[in-house]
C-alpha positions in Angstrom: 55.6 154.5 84.5 57.0 157.9 84.9 57.9 159.2 88.4 56.1 162.4 89.7 57.9 164.6 92.2 55.3 166.5 94.3 56.5 169.1 96.8 54.8 171.1 99.4 53.4 170.6 103.0 52.6 166.9 103.5 48.9 167.6 104.5 46.1 165.2 103.8 44.7 167.4 101.3 48.0 167.9 99.4 48.8 164.2 99.4 45.4 163.4 98.1 45.7 165.8 95.3 49.1 164.3 94.5 47.7 160.8 94.3 45.1 161.6 91.7 47.4 163.2 89.3 47.5 160.2 87.3 43.9 159.1 88.0 45.0 155.6 89.3 45.9 154.0 92.6 49.3 155.3 93.7 51.5 154.1 96.7 54.5 155.5 98.4 57.8 153.6 97.4 60.7 153.0 99.7 62.5 155.1 102.4 62.9 158.3 100.5 59.3 158.6 99.9 58.1 157.3 103.3 56.1 159.9 104.9 56.8 158.5 108.2 60.5 159.5 108.0 59.7 163.1 108.0 59.7 164.9 111.1 56.1 165.9 111.3 52.8 166.3 109.2 53.9 169.9 108.3 57.5 169.2 107.1 58.1 170.5 103.6 59.5 167.6 101.6 59.4 165.5 98.4 57.2 162.8 97.8 57.9 160.4 95.0 54.7 158.8 93.5 54.7 155.9 91.2 51.8 154.3 89.5 50.8 151.0 91.1 48.9 148.2 89.3 46.6 146.6 91.8 46.6 142.8 91.9 44.3 140.4 93.7 45.0 137.2 95.5 42.9 135.0 92.9 45.8 135.5 90.3 47.7 133.0 92.3 45.0 131.1 94.1 42.9 130.2 90.9 45.8 128.6 89.1 46.6 126.5 92.3 43.0 125.2 92.4 42.9 124.4 88.8 46.1 122.5 89.0 44.8 120.4 91.9 41.4 119.7 90.3 43.0 118.9 87.0 45.6 116.5 88.4 43.0 114.7 90.8 40.1 114.4 88.6 41.3 115.3 85.0 38.7 118.0 84.9 38.6 121.8 84.5 37.1 123.6 87.5 34.8 126.5 87.0 35.0 129.7 89.2 31.7 131.7 89.8 32.5 135.4 89.2 34.7 134.8 86.1 37.9 136.0 87.6 40.1 135.1 84.6 38.3 135.5 81.3 37.3 133.7 79.2 36.5 130.7 81.3 36.0 127.3 79.5 33.3 125.0 80.9 34.5 121.5 81.3 32.5 119.2 78.9 32.2 116.4 81.5 29.1 115.3 83.3 30.2 116.7 86.5 31.5 120.2 87.1 33.7 121.1 89.8 32.9 124.6 91.2 35.4 126.4 93.3 33.8 129.2 95.5 36.2 132.2 96.7 35.3 134.9 99.1 32.2 136.0 97.4 30.8 132.6 98.0 27.5 133.7 99.5 26.7 136.1 96.6 27.8 133.6 94.0 25.8 130.7 95.3 22.7 132.8 95.3 23.4 133.3 91.5 23.2 129.6 90.9 20.7 129.8 88.2 23.3 131.7 86.1 25.8 128.8 86.6 26.5 126.5 83.6 23.9 123.8 83.2 25.1 120.4 84.5 23.3 117.5 85.9 25.8 117.3 88.7 28.3 119.6 90.6 31.0 119.2 93.2 31.3 122.2 95.5 34.7 123.3 96.8 35.6 126.1 99.3 39.0 127.1 100.7 38.6 126.6 104.4 36.5 124.9 107.2 34.9 128.2 108.3 33.3 128.7 104.9 32.2 125.1 104.8 30.6 125.5 108.3 28.9 128.6 107.1 27.3 126.9 104.0 26.2 123.9 106.3 24.9 125.8 109.3 23.6 129.1 107.7 22.3 127.8 104.3 21.5 124.2 105.1 23.8 122.1 102.8 24.8 118.7 104.0 28.2 118.0 105.4 29.2 115.7 102.5 28.1 118.2 100.0 30.9 120.8 100.5 34.7 119.9 99.8 37.6 121.8 101.4 41.0 122.0 99.9 43.9 121.1 102.2 46.0 124.4 102.1 49.3 122.5 101.6 47.9 120.9 98.5 47.6 124.4 97.0 50.8 126.1 98.5 53.4 123.7 99.8 55.2 124.3 103.1 58.6 123.0 103.9 58.9 120.2 106.4 61.2 122.3 108.7 60.0 125.8 109.4 61.6 128.8 111.0 61.2 129.3 114.7 59.7 132.7 115.9 62.8 135.1 116.5 63.7 136.4 120.1 62.0 139.5 121.1 65.2 141.5 121.2 66.6 140.1 118.0 66.6 141.8 114.6 63.8 140.9 112.3 61.1 142.4 110.0 57.5 142.4 110.9 55.9 142.2 107.5 52.3 143.1 106.2 51.4 142.2 102.7 48.0 143.1 101.0 45.7 145.8 100.3 46.1 149.0 102.6 42.4 149.0 103.7 40.5 149.5 106.9 38.4 146.3 106.3 41.7 144.2 106.5 42.5 146.0 109.9 45.6 147.6 108.4 45.3 150.4 111.0 45.2 148.0 113.7 48.4 146.4 112.2 50.1 149.7 112.4 48.9 150.5 116.0 49.9 147.0 117.3 53.3 147.2 115.6 53.9 150.5 117.3 53.2 149.3 120.7 55.3 146.2 120.2 58.3 148.3 119.3 58.0 151.0 122.0 56.4 149.3 124.9 56.9 145.5 124.8 60.5 145.0 124.1 60.7 144.5 120.3 63.1 147.4 120.0 65.1 146.0 117.0 61.9 144.9 115.0 61.5 146.8 111.7 58.2 147.2 110.1 57.7 146.7 106.4 54.3 147.0 104.5 53.9 145.8 101.0 50.8 146.5 99.0 48.7 149.2 97.4 45.8 151.5 98.0 42.6 150.7 96.3 40.8 153.7 97.7 42.8 156.8 97.3 41.0 158.8 99.9 42.3 156.6 102.7 46.0 156.8 101.8 46.5 160.0 103.8 44.6 158.7 106.8 47.1 155.8 107.2 50.1 157.9 106.7 49.0 160.5 109.3 48.1 157.6 111.8 51.5 156.5 111.3 52.9 160.0 112.0 51.0 160.2 115.3 52.3 156.8 116.5 55.5 156.2 118.4 58.4 154.4 116.8 62.0 153.3 117.3 62.1 152.3 113.6 59.4 154.1 111.5 57.6 151.7 109.0 58.5 151.5 105.4 55.8 151.2 102.8 56.4 149.5 99.4 54.2 149.2 96.4 53.8 145.8 94.8 52.7 145.4 91.1 52.4 141.7 91.2 51.3 139.0 93.5 54.8 137.5 94.2 56.9 140.7 94.0 56.8 141.5 97.7 58.5 138.1 98.6 61.7 139.1 96.6 62.0 142.3 98.7 62.1 140.7 102.0 65.6 139.8 103.5 66.9 138.6 106.8 64.4 137.1 109.4 60.7 137.8 108.7 57.5 137.4 110.5 54.2 138.0 108.7 51.3 139.5 110.6 47.8 140.0 109.5 44.9 140.9 112.0 42.1 140.8 109.4 38.6 140.1 110.4 37.2 140.6 107.0 34.0 138.6 106.4 35.6 137.2 103.1 39.0 136.1 104.6 38.6 132.5 103.5 42.3 131.8 102.7 45.0 134.4 102.9 47.4 134.1 99.9 50.1 136.4 101.5 50.1 134.0 104.6 50.4 131.0 102.3 53.3 132.6 100.5 55.0 133.4 103.7 54.5 129.9 104.9 55.9 128.4 101.7 59.1 130.0 102.8 58.8 128.6 106.2 58.2 132.1 107.9 56.6 132.4 111.2 53.1 134.0 111.2 50.7 136.0 113.5 47.3 135.9 112.3 43.7 136.4 113.5 42.0 133.3 114.6 39.4 133.8 112.0 38.2 132.4 108.7 40.9 130.6 106.6 43.5 131.5 109.2 41.9 128.9 111.4 43.2 126.1 109.1 46.9 127.0 109.6 48.5 124.1 111.3 52.3 124.9 111.6 54.0 125.2 115.1 55.3 128.6 114.2 51.9 130.2 113.9 50.5 132.4 116.7 46.7 132.8 116.4 45.2 135.9 118.1 41.7 135.4 119.6 39.0 137.1 117.6 37.4 138.5 120.7 40.5 140.9 121.0 40.1 142.1 117.4 37.2 144.2 116.1 35.6 143.9 112.8 36.6 147.0 110.7 33.2 148.5 110.8 33.3 148.5 114.6 36.7 150.1 115.0 36.7 153.6 116.6 39.5 156.2 116.7 40.0 155.3 120.4 39.9 151.6 120.1 42.6 150.2 122.5 44.7 147.6 120.8 46.9 147.1 124.0 45.3 143.7 124.6 46.3 142.5 121.3 49.9 143.5 121.8 49.9 142.0 125.3 48.6 138.7 123.9 51.3 138.7 121.2 54.0 139.6 123.7 53.0 137.0 126.4 52.7 134.3 123.7 55.6 135.3 121.4 57.9 132.2 121.6 55.2 129.7 122.6 54.9 127.0 120.0 51.2 126.3 118.9 49.9 122.7 118.5 50.0 121.4 115.0 46.3 120.7 113.7 45.6 117.7 111.7 43.9 118.8 108.4 43.3 117.0 105.1 41.3 117.6 102.0 37.7 116.9 102.3 36.2 115.6 99.0 32.7 116.6 98.2 30.1 114.3 97.0 28.0 115.0 93.8 25.2 117.2 94.2 22.5 117.8 91.6 21.1 121.1 90.2 17.8 120.3 91.8 19.4 119.7 95.2 21.2 123.0 95.1 17.9 124.8 94.1 16.2 123.0 97.0 18.8 124.1 99.6 18.6 127.8 98.5 14.8 127.8 98.4 14.4 126.5 101.9 17.3 128.6 103.5 17.0 132.2 102.3 19.5 134.6 104.0 17.8 136.2 106.9 18.3 139.8 107.9 20.3 139.0 111.1 22.6 136.5 109.3 25.7 138.6 109.7 25.4 137.9 113.5 25.3 134.2 112.9 27.8 134.4 110.2 30.4 136.0 112.5 29.7 133.4 115.2 30.2 130.5 112.6 33.2 131.9 110.9 35.1 132.3 114.1 33.7 129.4 116.0 35.8 126.6 117.5 
């Protein structure tokens, strides 16, 4: 794509007008274009804007699930939501159905699934399985869970969490959005650098803006925060490109409490390289079992819709600092294989367990429950 040079005051309005010139998501690339390196929000400078092709995690996750089901059962799985078109329905008697983050919506559309006598239902983490069992009423043996390491391998020897005062990169990878708590990531990173002894820590964020109107808000939040080393933002045009841009020692951090956080592909990619990870103890992150993983309790992290301008993230930074080099206990996880379930059994569960108006409260409790 062509580069656009946009000059003028770096106000939110100007940034927004610059981003819509090509009528597609745009992100800031590299140090030269990083707004955070400018002295203030009113500094006159040049912003280099480059078209960014959004990508979603299923572009890596779906093939991994297909490979596992195919090798184990000699069968082609089916994915509600038609992530990659066209989908070819397996001709066998049993259809393996893999539910991703939209599982609650997609299972309510069961009547539109391919007609089979029997199904096997798969999900990506134990928290989702618990929701389907406790909220909708499925039996425990009817919901299978992939072992994360069957989908993304992890080396037997992982890297230790670096010393606080050492040089390393704190990395974010994914969509730059509120519902992934990206603003919380920035605020916690700022505190770690300036108040908790991580003076040599660099901050790198890889991803894209799916919502243009939010771009300036994140950039001006970063301008308001204190830094020893201002963050660098990089666009990514593919699901694996960001890994090739990370050099030296790296620690991935994601503090998401998204209600569809059922796996975390960026986390799996980082773990495949043996990286240490700091994650919210929530959803799919709860299944991480390596000793170089630090899980932040969910009662310290708000759901994005509950975040206010003055929300204090200090307790999150304190927890991370106090537990920084403490090794976590490795969890014992393995694949749970589902038993066959008939179409009539699925229909019966759905008819008896309609989603109630207050289901979100129960969902949050189950999704983050021990």
